[in-house]
N, CA, C and O of each residue as an XYZ file, in Angstrom:
448
protein
N     181.293     19.877    116.630
C     181.010     21.260    116.364
C     180.877     22.022    117.665
O     180.381     21.496    118.662
N     181.313     23.234    117.647
C     181.189     24.032    118.854
C     179.863     24.799    118.858
O     179.160     24.820    117.847
N     179.529     25.407    119.948
C     178.243     26.088    120.128
C     178.122     27.286    119.198
O     177.040     27.556    118.677
N     179.201     27.996    118.987
C     179.173     29.155    118.108
C     178.834     28.736    116.676
O     178.080     29.433    115.998
N     179.363     27.636    116.216
C     179.079     27.133    114.874
C     177.613     26.751    114.721
O     177.003     27.025    113.687
N     177.042     26.115    115.752
C     175.629     25.723    115.708
C     174.737     26.958    115.667
O     173.756     26.989    114.923
N     175.069     27.978    116.464
C     174.266     29.198    116.493
C     174.319     29.931    115.162
O     173.311     30.497    114.739
N     175.450     29.939    114.498
C     175.570     30.605    113.206
C     174.780     29.875    112.132
O     174.226     30.509    111.234
N     174.721     28.549    112.212
C     174.005     27.770    111.209
C     172.480     27.866    111.388
O     171.741     27.804    110.405
N     172.017     28.013    112.607
C     170.571     28.057    112.844
C     169.988     29.442    112.654
O     168.767     29.571    112.563
N     170.792     30.472    112.589
C     170.278     31.823    112.380
C     169.993     32.515    113.688
O     170.393     32.032    114.748
N     169.304     33.647    113.632
C     169.035     34.430    114.842
C     168.059     33.715    115.769
O     167.351     32.791    115.368
N     168.042     34.159    116.991
C     167.143     33.577    117.993
C     165.699     33.812    117.590
O     165.405     34.768    116.871
N     164.805     32.965    118.037
C     163.401     33.016    117.642
C     162.709     34.320    118.016
O     161.936     34.819    117.199
N     162.920     34.890    119.154
C     162.196     36.057    119.634
C     162.678     37.376    119.092
O     162.033     38.391    119.354
N     163.757     37.434    118.363
C     164.336     38.714    117.976
C     163.535     39.439    116.890
O     163.557     40.670    116.855
N     162.835     38.735    116.009
C     162.103     39.379    114.921
C     160.601     39.117    115.016
O     159.894     39.178    114.010
N     160.114     38.826    116.218
C     158.707     38.467    116.350
C     157.774     39.648    116.109
O     156.647     39.445    115.658
N     158.207     40.879    116.394
C     157.356     42.040    116.194
C     157.128     42.285    114.698
O     155.999     42.538    114.278
N     158.164     42.214    113.919
C     158.038     42.393    112.480
C     157.218     41.285    111.853
O     156.437     41.533    110.934
N     157.383     40.086    112.331
C     156.640     38.946    111.814
C     155.149     39.083    112.136
O     154.302     38.762    111.302
N     154.832     39.552    113.325
C     153.435     39.748    113.717
C     152.776     40.821    112.858
O     151.607     40.703    112.488
N     153.528     41.857    112.549
C     153.003     42.929    111.719
C     152.706     42.425    110.304
O     151.692     42.785    109.707
N     153.589     41.601    109.786
C     153.360     41.038    108.454
C     152.155     40.103    108.444
O     151.482     39.988    107.420
N     151.872     39.444    109.538
C     150.711     38.558    109.615
C     149.422     39.359    109.777
O     148.352     38.887    109.391
N     149.507     40.547    110.336
C     148.333     41.376    110.580
C     147.882     42.122    109.323
O     146.693     42.401    109.174
N     148.778     42.439    108.445
C     148.466     43.212    107.236
C     147.385     42.548    106.377
O     146.463     43.250    105.962
N     147.434     41.246    106.084
C     146.357     40.650    105.278
C     144.976     40.756    105.931
O     143.979     40.951    105.236
N     144.912     40.630    107.250
C     143.625     40.751    107.943
C     143.075     42.169    107.833
O     141.871     42.356    107.653
N     143.936     43.153    107.938
C     143.512     44.544    107.795
C     143.018     44.789    106.370
O     141.992     45.440    106.174
N     143.733     44.280    105.389
C     143.312     44.450    103.993
C     141.975     43.763    103.732
O     141.127     44.318    103.033
N     141.776     42.580    104.274
C     140.507     41.866    104.109
C     139.374     42.674    104.728
O     138.300     42.776    104.136
N     139.592     43.249    105.907
C     138.557     44.056    106.553
C     138.228     45.287    105.721
O     137.056     45.634    105.576
N     139.243     45.959    105.168
C     139.012     47.154    104.349
C     138.196     46.785    103.113
O     137.248     47.488    102.767
N     138.553     45.698    102.452
C     137.814     45.257    101.272
C     136.386     44.896    101.652
O     135.450     45.271    100.946
N     136.200     44.178    102.749
C     134.876     43.801    103.240
C     134.040     45.043    103.518
O     132.860     45.092    103.171
N     134.652     46.050    104.144
C     133.940     47.290    104.460
C     133.503     48.001    103.183
O     132.352     48.424    103.069
N     134.409     48.134    102.232
C     134.115     48.887    101.009
C     133.072     48.169    100.155
O     132.202     48.816     99.573
N     133.149     46.848    100.075
C     132.253     46.108     99.192
C     130.913     45.735     99.813
O     129.933     45.559     99.089
N     130.846     45.610    101.139
C     129.618     45.109    101.759
C     129.016     46.090    102.765
O     127.859     46.483    102.620
N     129.760     46.481    103.753
C     129.204     47.264    104.860
C     128.787     48.662    104.411
O     127.677     49.094    104.722
N     129.633     49.370    103.699
C     129.327     50.746    103.296
C     128.108     50.832    102.381
O     127.225     51.653    102.630
N     128.029     50.010    101.326
C     126.818     50.083    100.488
C     125.550     49.702    101.236
O     124.484     50.262    100.980
N     125.659     48.748    102.161
C     124.491     48.333    102.935
C     124.021     49.473    103.834
O     122.817     49.688    103.971
N     124.935     50.196    104.438
C     124.568     51.336    105.275
C     123.936     52.451    104.449
O     122.988     53.096    104.898
N     124.458     52.683    103.240
C     123.866     53.693    102.363
C     122.436     53.315    102.007
O     121.543     54.161    102.035
N     122.216     52.049    101.671
C     120.881     51.582    101.307
C     119.921     51.698    102.491
O     118.767     52.092    102.324
N     120.398     51.356    103.673
C     119.571     51.458    104.878
C     119.196     52.918    105.154
O     118.054     53.208    105.508
N     120.137     53.816    104.996
C     119.885     55.247    105.215
C     118.882     55.765    104.181
O     117.983     56.534    104.520
N     119.035     55.348    102.931
C     118.121     55.766    101.868
C     116.699     55.266    102.132
O     115.735     55.999    101.913
N     116.563     54.017    102.604
C     115.247     53.454    102.917
C     114.608     54.202    104.085
O     113.405     54.463    104.073
N     115.409     54.548    105.093
C     114.875     55.283    106.247
C     114.397     56.671    105.822
O     113.378     57.153    106.316
N     115.125     57.314    104.911
C     114.692     58.620    104.411
C     113.373     58.488    103.657
O     112.505     59.354    103.765
N     113.222     57.409    102.897
C     111.973     57.154    102.185
C     110.822     57.013    103.175
O     109.760     57.605    102.979
N     111.025     56.230    104.243
C     109.968     56.021    105.236
C     109.634     57.312    105.969
O     108.468     57.577    106.263
N     110.646     58.111    106.263
C     110.406     59.379    106.964
C     109.658     60.378    106.081
O     108.939     61.237    106.591
N     109.821     60.270    104.769
C     109.202     61.220    103.862
C     107.856     60.782    103.297
O     107.311     61.458    102.424
N     107.305     59.663    103.776
C     106.007     59.201    103.267
C     104.912     60.212    103.582
O     104.863     60.786    104.670
N     104.036     60.414    102.605
C     102.908     61.318    102.822
C     101.717     60.797    102.034
O     101.866     59.963    101.141
N     100.556     61.287    102.365
C      99.335     60.865    101.677
C      99.457     61.159    100.188
O      99.937     62.217     99.781
N      99.014     60.205     99.391
C      99.068     60.359     97.943
C     100.246     59.660     97.289
O     100.240     59.456     96.075
N     101.260     59.287     98.066
C     102.401     58.562     97.500
C     101.964     57.173     97.069
O     101.199     56.509     97.768
N     102.450     56.741     95.922
C     102.155     55.391     95.434
C     103.344     54.521     95.812
O     104.479     54.810     95.435
N     103.076     53.438     96.569
C     104.144     52.614     97.129
C     103.933     51.141     96.818
O     102.860     50.721     96.385
N     104.990     50.367     97.053
C     104.928     48.914     96.981
C     105.445     48.376     98.313
O     106.438     48.871     98.845
N     104.765     47.359     98.847
C     105.162     46.781    100.130
C     106.100     45.612     99.906
O     106.312     45.179     98.773
N     106.661     45.103    100.996
C     107.546     43.946    100.926
C     106.802     42.723    100.421
O     107.416     41.831     99.836
N     105.504     42.662    100.631
C     104.696     41.543    100.167
C     104.243     41.695     98.724
O     103.570     40.812     98.192
N     104.602     42.806     98.083
C     104.259     43.016     96.690
C     102.935     43.712     96.470
O     102.441     43.751     95.343
N     102.352     44.258     97.513
C     101.076     44.960     97.389
C     101.334     46.383     96.909
O     102.154     47.103     97.480
N     100.633     46.777     95.866
C     100.735     48.132     95.331
C      99.577     48.949     95.873
O      98.440     48.477     95.892
N      99.851     50.160     96.310
C      98.775     50.989     96.838
C      99.167     52.449     96.928
O     100.313     52.831     96.692
N      98.176     53.248     97.277
C      98.373     54.683     97.466
C      98.238     54.978     98.947
O      97.290     54.526     99.589
N      99.182     55.735     99.494
C      99.156     56.066    100.918
C      97.950     56.949    101.194
O      97.769     57.994    100.569
N      97.119     56.505    102.153
C      95.947     57.282    102.569
C      96.278     58.089    103.812
O      95.955     59.275    103.896
N      96.932     57.436    104.790
C      97.344     58.136    106.006
C      98.586     57.464    106.580
O      98.860     56.292    106.318
N      99.327     58.232    107.367
C     100.592     57.758    107.931
C     100.600     58.039    109.427
O     100.272     59.145    109.858
N     100.976     57.030    110.224
C     101.211     57.223    111.656
C     102.667     56.865    111.937
O     103.423     56.549    111.018
N     103.057     56.915    113.213
C     104.443     56.602    113.567
C     104.841     55.181    113.190
O     105.972     54.957    112.760
N     103.936     54.219    113.343
C     104.277     52.814    113.124
C     103.567     52.181    111.942
O     104.000     51.132    111.465
N     102.488     52.784    111.453
C     101.686     52.134    110.418
C     101.353     53.103    109.292
O     101.418     54.324    109.439
N     100.995     52.504    108.166
C     100.578     53.266    106.991
C      99.284     52.642    106.503
O      99.183     51.422    106.382
N      98.291     53.482    106.223
C      97.044     52.967    105.657
C      97.115     53.177    104.153
O      97.311     54.291    103.668
N      96.948     52.060    103.419
C      97.033     52.095    101.966
C      95.670     51.891    101.336
O      94.868     51.083    101.802
N      95.425     52.618    100.293
C      94.227     52.396     99.492
C      94.670     51.482     98.349
O      95.493     51.864     97.518
N      94.109     50.264     98.323
C      94.526     49.291     97.321
C      93.443     49.006     96.290
O      93.691     48.318     95.300
N      92.252     49.531     96.516
C      91.155     49.339     95.580
C      90.179     50.490     95.697
O      90.426     51.466     96.406
N      89.056     50.364     94.985
C      88.050     51.428     94.986
C      87.588     51.772     96.400
O      87.572     52.944     96.775
N      87.216     50.772     97.182
C      86.748     51.009     98.553
C      87.526     50.143     99.540
O      87.018     49.805    100.609
N      88.748     49.788     99.184
C      89.542     48.876    100.011
C      90.762     49.602    100.557
O      91.576     50.134     99.801
N      90.878     49.615    101.888
C      92.043     50.192    102.554
C      92.617     49.138    103.479
O      91.877     48.418    104.148
N      93.922     49.050    103.515
C      94.591     48.120    104.433
C      95.628     48.903    105.237
O      96.126     49.941    104.802
N      95.932     48.384    106.401
C      96.949     48.991    107.247
C      98.147     48.060    107.289
O      98.009     46.872    107.581
N      99.324     48.599    106.997
C     100.561     47.821    107.022
C     101.574     48.547    107.903
O     101.467     49.752    108.128
N     102.544     47.806    108.392
C     103.617     48.431    109.150
C     104.419     49.346    108.237
O     104.637     49.051    107.062
N     104.838     50.432    108.795
C     105.622     51.396    108.022
C     106.901     50.758    107.480
O     107.334     51.067    106.370
N     107.493     49.876    108.262
C     108.743     49.232    107.853
C     108.560     48.258    106.693
O     109.543     47.857    106.069
N     107.318     47.869    106.391
C     107.095     46.932    105.286
C     107.008     47.630    103.936
O     106.888     46.967    102.905
N     107.067     48.963    103.928
C     107.090     49.696    102.663
C     108.488     49.545    102.074
O     109.474     49.901    102.720
N     108.581     49.020    100.857
C     109.874     48.777    100.219
C     110.297     49.891     99.283
O     111.492     50.093     99.067
N     109.347     50.614     98.725
C     109.745     51.688     97.830
C     108.556     52.380     97.205
O     107.411     51.948     97.334
N     108.862     53.456     96.532
C     107.843     54.185     95.786
C     107.690     53.528     94.428
O     108.646     52.978     93.880
N     106.477     53.588     93.886
C     106.264     53.071     92.543
C     106.885     54.051     91.564
O     106.609     55.250     91.610
N     107.713     53.540     90.691
C     108.353     54.386     89.692
C     107.873     54.014     88.310
O     106.962     53.202     88.150
N     108.483     54.604     87.333
C     108.092     54.327     85.957
C     108.428     52.898     85.551
O     107.821     52.355     84.629
N     109.403     52.281     86.242
C     109.776     50.910     85.913
C     108.926     49.875     86.647
O     109.109     48.677     86.431
N     108.000     50.303     87.512
C     107.148     49.398     88.247
C     105.750     49.393     87.616
O     105.383     50.306     86.877
N     104.992     48.360     87.921
C     103.625     48.249     87.428
C     102.789     49.342     88.074
O     102.850     49.536     89.288
N     102.020     50.044     87.284
C     101.165     51.116     87.800
C      99.761     50.585     88.074
O      99.251     49.744     87.334
N      99.149     51.077     89.133
C      97.768     50.708     89.430
C      96.839     51.381     88.439
O      97.028     52.542     88.075
N      95.843     50.645     88.011
C      94.842     51.234     87.131
C      93.689     51.736     87.983
O      93.209     51.033     88.872
N      93.255     52.943     87.709
C      92.152     53.481     88.507
C      90.953     53.727     87.644
O      89.921     54.181     88.138
């Protein structure tokens, strides 16, 4: 067989279509990142922003629940801490970041 016959049987040279091939290999990674962003990163950022707004808006009288499950009423708020009234004459100080949410109608209410 001559060289021309061998070249025709093997197809084009390896480097001639490498750019198109690289692009086709990159598309699945881009799609995976977009799906990952939409399903995980974006909702997590929304939740984080919502929690920060809750912490920024805390004021005396708000009924809250902490990360440890303690239910209480906000007595006072500082930059880093919140003083909660958890009983008749019982007040505790917790980190502001440990407040998980406001008590709603679906949460257990404190009896006074």
